[in-house]
C-alpha positions in Angstrom: -62.8 -17.5 -4.3 -60.0 -18.8 -1.5 -58.4 -20.9 -4.4 -57.8 -17.7 -6.4 -57.0 -15.1 -3.7 -53.9 -17.9 -3.0 -52.8 -17.7 -6.2 -53.1 -14.2 -5.9 -51.0 -13.8 -3.0 -48.3 -16.0 -4.3 -48.3 -13.9 -7.6 -47.6 -11.2 -5.5 -45.0 -12.9 -3.1 -43.0 -14.5 -5.9 -42.7 -10.7 -7.2 -41.6 -9.3 -4.5 -39.0 -11.8 -4.0 -38.1 -11.5 -7.9 -38.1 -8.1 -7.5 -35.5 -8.1 -4.1 -33.2 -10.3 -6.2 -32.8 -7.8 -8.9 -31.5 -5.0 -6.4 -29.4 -7.3 -4.5 -26.7 -8.2 -6.5 -22.8 -7.9 -6.6 -21.3 -5.8 -8.7 -21.2 -6.9 -12.4 -18.0 -5.5 -14.8 -19.4 -3.8 -17.7 -16.1 -2.7 -19.1 -13.2 -4.1 -17.7 -10.2 -2.2 -16.3 -7.1 -0.6 -18.7 -3.4 -0.6 -18.0 -1.7 2.5 -18.5 2.0 3.3 -18.7 5.1 1.9 -21.0 5.8 -1.7 -20.4 9.3 -1.3 -19.9 11.4 -2.2 -16.5 11.8 0.6 -14.1 8.4 2.3 -15.6 5.5 2.4 -13.4 1.8 0.6 -14.5 -1.5 2.0 -13.7 -4.9 0.9 -13.5 -8.2 1.7 -13.3 -11.2 0.6 -12.1 -13.4 -0.2 -15.1 -16.8 0.2 -15.1 -19.6 -1.8 -13.0 -22.8 -2.2 -12.2 -24.1 -2.6 -8.4 -22.4 0.5 -7.5 -19.3 -0.9 -5.7 -18.4 0.6 -2.4 -14.7 -0.5 -2.7 -11.8 -2.2 -4.7 -9.0 -3.9 -4.4 -6.1 -4.9 -7.2 -3.7 -7.7 -7.9 -1.1 -7.9 -10.8 -0.2 -11.3 -12.5 2.6 -12.0 -14.8 1.6 -13.6 -17.7 3.5 -16.3 -20.3 1.3 -16.5 -23.4 -2.4 -17.1 -21.7 -1.0 -18.1 -18.5 -0.4 -15.8 -16.0 0.2 -16.0 -12.3 0.0 -13.5 -9.2 3.0 -11.4 -8.7 3.5 -11.5 -4.7 2.7 -8.1 -2.9 1.6 -6.3 -6.1 -1.6 -4.8 -4.3 -1.9 -1.3 -5.1 -3.6 0.5 -8.7 0.2 0.6 -9.3 2.5 -1.4 -10.0 6.5 -0.7 -10.5 8.1 -2.9 -13.2 10.7 -5.2 -12.1 13.5 -7.2 -13.8 12.3 -10.2 -13.6 8.8 -9.0 -15.4 11.0 -8.2 -18.6 9.9 -10.7 -21.5 6.6 -11.2 -20.1 3.1 -9.4 -20.4 1.5 -7.8 -17.4 -2.2 -7.6 -16.7 -4.5 -6.1 -13.4 -7.2 -8.1 -11.7 -9.7 -5.5 -10.2 -12.6 -6.6 -7.8 -15.3 -4.6 -6.9 -17.0 -5.3 -4.1 -20.4 -4.2 -2.5 -22.6 -5.0 0.3 -23.9 -8.3 -1.5 -20.8 -9.5 -2.2 -17.8 -9.1 -4.7 -16.8 -9.9 -8.7 -13.4 -9.8 -10.5 -12.4 -8.6 -14.1 -9.2 -8.9 -15.5 -7.8 -6.2 -17.9 -6.0 -7.0 -20.7 -2.0 -7.8 -21.3 0.5 -5.6 -22.0 3.1 -5.8 -24.6 6.1 -7.6 -23.4 7.9 -6.0 -21.0 11.1 -4.9 -23.0 14.5 -4.2 -20.5 14.8 -1.3 -22.9 17.8 -0.1 -24.9 21.1 1.2 -24.3 23.9 0.5 -21.4 23.2 -3.2 -19.8 23.3 -3.7 -15.8 25.7 -6.1 -14.4 25.3 -5.3 -11.2 22.1 -3.8 -9.5 21.8 -0.6 -8.0 22.0 -0.2 -4.0 20.7 1.8 -1.1 23.4 3.4 1.0 22.4 4.4 4.4 20.4 3.5 7.6 16.4 3.2 7.3 15.5 5.7 9.7 13.8 8.4 9.5 14.8 12.3 8.5 18.3 10.0 7.9 19.6 10.8 3.9 20.2 7.9 1.7 22.2 7.7 -1.4 21.5 5.6 -4.4 24.8 3.5 -5.3 24.7 2.8 -9.4 25.1 -0.5 -10.0 27.7 -1.3 -12.6 26.8 -1.0 -16.2 28.2 -2.0 -19.5 29.4 0.4 -21.4 29.9 3.0 -19.2 26.8 5.4 -18.8 27.2 8.9 -19.8 24.9 10.3 -17.0 22.2 8.7 -14.7 18.4 9.6 -13.6 16.9 8.3 -10.0 13.5 7.6 -8.7 13.0 6.5 -5.3 9.5 4.2 -4.4 8.0 3.9 -1.1 6.7 0.2 -1.2 5.0 -2.2 1.8 7.0 -3.9 4.4 7.7 -7.1 1.7 9.0 -5.0 -0.9 5.9 -5.0 -3.1 3.2 -2.7 -4.0 5.5 0.5 -4.8 4.4 3.5 -5.6 6.4 6.8 -6.8 7.3 9.3 -4.2 6.2 12.9 -5.2 9.8 15.2 -5.9 12.3 12.3 -4.8 14.1 12.6 -8.5 17.8 12.9 -7.2 21.0 10.6 -6.3 20.1 11.1 -2.4 16.3 10.8 -0.2 15.8 11.9 3.2 13.6 9.6 4.9 10.5 11.2 5.9 7.6 9.9 8.5 5.5 8.8 6.1 7.9 6.6 5.1 7.7 5.4 8.6 7.2 1.2 8.6 7.6 0.6 5.3 10.1 0.1 2.5 11.8 1.8 -0.1 13.7 1.3 -3.4 14.8 3.3 -6.1 15.5 3.0 -9.5 18.4 4.0 -11.8 18.3 5.0 -15.3 21.4 4.6 -17.1 21.8 7.1 -20.3 24.4 6.5 -23.4 24.3 8.1 -27.0 22.3 4.6 -27.8 19.5 4.9 -25.3 18.7 4.2 -21.9 17.9 1.3 -19.8 16.6 1.0 -15.7 17.5 -1.1 -13.1 16.0 -1.6 -9.9 17.1 -1.6 -6.4 16.5 -4.2 -3.5 14.4 -2.9 -0.9 15.8 -1.0 2.2 15.0 -2.2 5.4 11.8 -1.7 7.2 12.1 1.8 7.9 12.0 2.8 11.8 11.9 6.4 13.6 15.0 6.2 15.2 18.5 4.2 15.9 18.3 2.5 19.2 20.7 3.6 21.6 22.0 1.2 24.7 21.3 2.4 28.0 21.3 1.0 31.0 18.6 -0.4 33.1 16.2 1.2 30.5 13.1 -0.8 29.5 11.1 -1.8 26.4 7.6 0.0 26.5 4.9 -1.8 26.5 1.9 -1.4 24.5 -2.2 -2.4 24.8 -5.4 -1.3 22.6 -7.9 -0.8 24.7 -10.4 0.8 21.9 -10.9 2.2 18.8 -14.0 4.0 17.7 -15.5 6.7 15.3 -17.8 9.5 16.1 -18.7 11.1 13.0 -15.5 11.5 11.2 -13.4 11.5 14.0 -11.5 8.2 15.5 -10.5 7.9 18.7 -8.0 5.4 20.3 -7.5 4.1 23.3 -4.8 3.1 24.4 -2.4 1.9 28.0 1.6 2.0 27.7 4.2 1.6 30.3 7.3 2.7 30.0 10.4 3.9 32.6 11.5 6.8 30.6 9.4 9.6 31.4 8.4 10.9 27.4 7.5 8.6 25.1 6.3 8.9 21.5 3.2 7.5 20.2 3.0 6.1 16.3 0.0 6.1 14.5 -0.7 4.7 11.2 -3.8 4.8 9.1 -3.6 2.7 6.3 -6.0 0.8 3.6 -5.1 -1.9 1.0 -4.0 -0.3 -2.0 -3.5 3.5 -0.5 -0.9 5.0 0.3 -0.8 4.8 4.5 -0.1 8.1 6.9 2.1 8.6 9.7 1.3 10.8 13.0 2.8 11.1 16.0 2.0 12.1 19.8 3.7 12.8 22.9 2.9 10.8 26.2 4.6 11.7 29.7 4.5 8.4 31.9 7.4 6.9 34.3 5.2 3.9 34.9 1.8 3.1 33.2 -1.1 5.2 31.9 -4.0 5.3 30.1 -4.9 7.8 27.1 -7.0 9.0 24.5 -6.3 10.5 20.9 -8.2 11.5 18.0 -8.0 12.5 14.8 -9.7 12.9 11.2 -8.5 10.6 9.1 -7.4 12.1 5.5 -10.8 11.8 2.6 -9.0 8.3 1.0 -9.4 6.4 4.6 -12.8 7.7 4.6 -14.5 5.9 1.7 -17.9 4.4 2.4 -17.9 0.2 2.7 -13.7 0.7 3.4 -11.9 -0.5 6.5 -9.5 1.6 8.2 -6.7 0.0 10.0 -5.0 1.9 12.8 -1.2 0.7 13.8 0.4 2.3 17.2 3.7 1.6 18.6 5.3 3.3 21.3 8.9 4.6 21.0 10.9 5.7 24.1 13.6 8.4 24.0 16.3 6.1 23.7 14.7 4.0 20.4 13.4 1.1 22.5 10.2 0.0 20.5 7.2 -1.9 21.7 5.3 -4.3 19.6 3.0 -3.0 16.5 -0.2 -3.3 17.7 -3.7 -3.1 15.1 -7.3 -2.4 15.1 -10.0 -2.2 12.1 -12.4 0.0 11.8 -15.3 -0.7 8.8 -16.6 2.7 7.6 -20.4 2.4 7.0 
């Protein structure tokens, strides 16, 4: 009798383990991601997530440049969209999507695009440039570069990129030769694409990235010290985030710049005022935008103190897992 009871108990335990294993699994891809957009230099491609089992809680992205069946990862291209640059001409592109849940993560590749074309029309002989200084509220101008034959007209598109000049996303409404830098561009870089038009067709070229955008241009003030900033804590209560920090400065009223960021998502910047002629500990709270509150994602909070002369503390960052 004991022999039969032991066998029955073993069967129940085994079934439980198998059942648990069936529910505890990393995401599985059932339909690959797809890339949309025209593969031509200066255009932007976007990727879908594809279809997955296992209820993924987050996705991350990489773009690859391919020659035949050999594909290499493009440095800095980690957003859901990708701005095609001149180095891509003559190659194909594909997206790599990684889905994650609490049990692990899995990766799927899109099909390769058609071969990237340089476009028709005039040939670019000198890349466009960005003229002006990358400070918030400054007006930048796109230099057209040089083309042959001489174009009849030009059109423009401005992009916000990460600090390394990659993962570029188009800026809504920024389609003129001039662009006024926004607070939302803080700590990022900028690029502009110039499309040259002739009767024979058009071609697009992309500028090198700008310097990293800063709040204000520093002004030398005799005897003025650089502010110092220290993160004390980062907590969440409901949908609000609370940051506690200590700041030391000798200039009186200073600005605390706070940036929300998340991999593959456009950042958001806000500014707080703090008054001190020595050191003070302060707390500020805010509700992040919905794109940062996705369950299972990680919110990165970056702080920097800037005094009235434009002197800046080091950037300090803490992260918060959104569960």
